[in-house]
C-alpha positions as YAML, in Angstrom:
chain: A
units: angstrom
residues:
- id: 1
  name: UNK
  ca: [-13.59, 40.04, -57.88]
- id: 2
  name: UNK
  ca: [-12.01, 36.62, -58.47]
- id: 3
  name: UNK
  ca: [-11.00, 34.80, -61.59]
- id: 4
  name: UNK
  ca: [-11.50, 31.18, -61.72]
- id: 5
  name: UNK
  ca: [-10.10, 28.33, -63.96]
- id: 6
  name: UNK
  ca: [-11.28, 24.72, -64.10]
- id: 7
  name: UNK
  ca: [-8.53, 22.02, -64.72]
- id: 8
  name: UNK
  ca: [-10.98, 19.17, -64.29]
- id: 9
  name: UNK
  ca: [-14.72, 18.76, -64.57]
- id: 10
  name: UNK
  ca: [-15.25, 18.71, -60.84]
- id: 11
  name: UNK
  ca: [-12.70, 21.26, -59.76]
- id: 12
  name: UNK
  ca: [-12.83, 24.97, -59.91]
- id: 13
  name: UNK
  ca: [-9.76, 26.99, -58.84]
- id: 14
  name: UNK
  ca: [-10.04, 30.68, -57.60]
- id: 15
  name: UNK
  ca: [-7.49, 33.36, -57.85]
- id: 16
  name: UNK
  ca: [-8.01, 33.71, -53.94]
- id: 17
  name: UNK
  ca: [-6.14, 30.47, -53.41]
- id: 18
  name: UNK
  ca: [-9.23, 28.56, -52.76]
- id: 19
  name: UNK
  ca: [-10.67, 25.68, -54.73]
- id: 20
  name: UNK
  ca: [-14.33, 24.09, -55.03]
- id: 21
  name: UNK
  ca: [-14.57, 20.65, -55.68]
- id: 22
  name: UNK
  ca: [-17.87, 19.27, -56.67]
- id: 23
  name: UNK
  ca: [-18.47, 15.84, -55.04]
- id: 24
  name: UNK
  ca: [-21.19, 14.37, -57.36]
- id: 25
  name: UNK
  ca: [-24.81, 14.77, -57.19]
- id: 26
  name: UNK
  ca: [-24.84, 15.90, -53.51]
- id: 27
  name: UNK
  ca: [-22.01, 17.92, -51.87]
- id: 28
  name: UNK
  ca: [-19.39, 20.37, -52.40]
- id: 29
  name: UNK
  ca: [-16.00, 20.83, -50.70]
- id: 30
  name: UNK
  ca: [-14.57, 24.28, -50.31]
- id: 31
  name: UNK
  ca: [-10.79, 23.99, -49.98]
- id: 32
  name: UNK
  ca: [-8.76, 26.66, -48.45]
- id: 33
  name: UNK
  ca: [-5.14, 26.88, -47.29]
- id: 34
  name: UNK
  ca: [-6.44, 26.49, -43.79]
- id: 35
  name: UNK
  ca: [-8.61, 23.57, -44.16]
- id: 36
  name: UNK
  ca: [-11.61, 21.99, -46.06]
- id: 37
  name: UNK
  ca: [-15.39, 22.81, -45.61]
- id: 38
  name: UNK
  ca: [-17.99, 20.45, -46.71]
- id: 39
  name: UNK
  ca: [-21.12, 22.23, -47.96]
- id: 40
  name: UNK
  ca: [-24.45, 20.51, -48.31]
- id: 41
  name: UNK
  ca: [-25.77, 20.81, -51.89]
- id: 42
  name: UNK
  ca: [-27.88, 18.97, -54.46]
- id: 43
  name: UNK
  ca: [-28.03, 18.87, -58.06]
- id: 44
  name: UNK
  ca: [-31.42, 20.02, -59.62]
- id: 45
  name: UNK
  ca: [-33.29, 19.42, -62.77]
- id: 46
  name: UNK
  ca: [-32.66, 20.77, -65.46]
- id: 47
  name: UNK
  ca: [-29.09, 19.79, -65.95]
- id: 48
  name: UNK
  ca: [-26.26, 22.15, -64.48]
- id: 49
  name: UNK
  ca: [-28.67, 23.37, -61.60]
- id: 50
  name: UNK
  ca: [-27.61, 23.30, -58.20]
- id: 51
  name: UNK
  ca: [-28.99, 24.17, -54.81]
- id: 52
  name: UNK
  ca: [-26.65, 25.18, -52.01]
- id: 53
  name: UNK
  ca: [-27.89, 24.88, -48.25]
- id: 54
  name: UNK
  ca: [-26.72, 27.98, -46.54]
- id: 55
  name: UNK
  ca: [-27.23, 26.50, -43.07]
- id: 56
  name: UNK
  ca: [-24.20, 24.15, -43.75]
- id: 57
  name: UNK
  ca: [-21.63, 27.14, -43.93]
- id: 58
  name: UNK
  ca: [-21.48, 27.83, -40.17]
- id: 59
  name: UNK
  ca: [-19.74, 30.82, -38.20]
- id: 60
  name: UNK
  ca: [-17.78, 28.15, -36.32]
- id: 61
  name: UNK
  ca: [-16.16, 26.80, -39.48]
- id: 62
  name: UNK
  ca: [-15.31, 29.79, -41.38]
- id: 63
  name: UNK
  ca: [-14.65, 33.46, -40.38]
- id: 64
  name: UNK
  ca: [-17.14, 35.07, -42.87]
- id: 65
  name: UNK
  ca: [-19.80, 32.68, -44.11]
- id: 66
  name: UNK
  ca: [-21.33, 35.20, -46.23]
- id: 67
  name: UNK
  ca: [-18.11, 35.68, -48.27]
- id: 68
  name: UNK
  ca: [-17.62, 31.92, -48.41]
- id: 69
  name: UNK
  ca: [-21.00, 31.49, -49.93]
- id: 70
  name: UNK
  ca: [-20.50, 34.47, -52.30]
- id: 71
  name: UNK
  ca: [-17.24, 32.82, -53.68]
- id: 72
  name: UNK
  ca: [-18.68, 29.41, -53.99]
- id: 73
  name: UNK
  ca: [-21.76, 30.83, -55.83]
- id: 74
  name: UNK
  ca: [-19.47, 32.90, -58.19]
- id: 75
  name: UNK
  ca: [-17.48, 29.88, -59.03]
- id: 76
  name: UNK
  ca: [-20.55, 27.79, -59.90]
- id: 77
  name: UNK
  ca: [-22.06, 30.64, -61.76]
- id: 78
  name: UNK
  ca: [-18.65, 31.06, -63.86]
- id: 79
  name: UNK
  ca: [-18.83, 27.30, -64.54]
- id: 80
  name: UNK
  ca: [-22.16, 27.61, -66.09]
- id: 81
  name: UNK
  ca: [-24.52, 26.42, -63.23]
- id: 82
  name: UNK
  ca: [-27.77, 28.01, -62.29]
- id: 83
  name: UNK
  ca: [-27.47, 28.43, -58.47]
- id: 84
  name: UNK
  ca: [-30.26, 28.52, -55.97]
- id: 85
  name: UNK
  ca: [-29.29, 29.18, -52.29]
- id: 86
  name: UNK
  ca: [-31.75, 28.01, -49.45]
...
């Protein structure tokens, strides 16, 4: 589907032209050529585990929230995270 690269610890680039920025212990930013989408998330225990709050990806902000969530999840799993979606 997509290939990813990680030029810095908090940035994952996708061959789709999008980027995922990890903002710290809480929050992700999905960067597209059309703009940026802030996504609610939290780091979990054990380390390198994260929960993504699906409600924060709304139909009003992106054309296909499910595809956006799938790409974000794929990027995080590629980077070694255990991902939970609520």
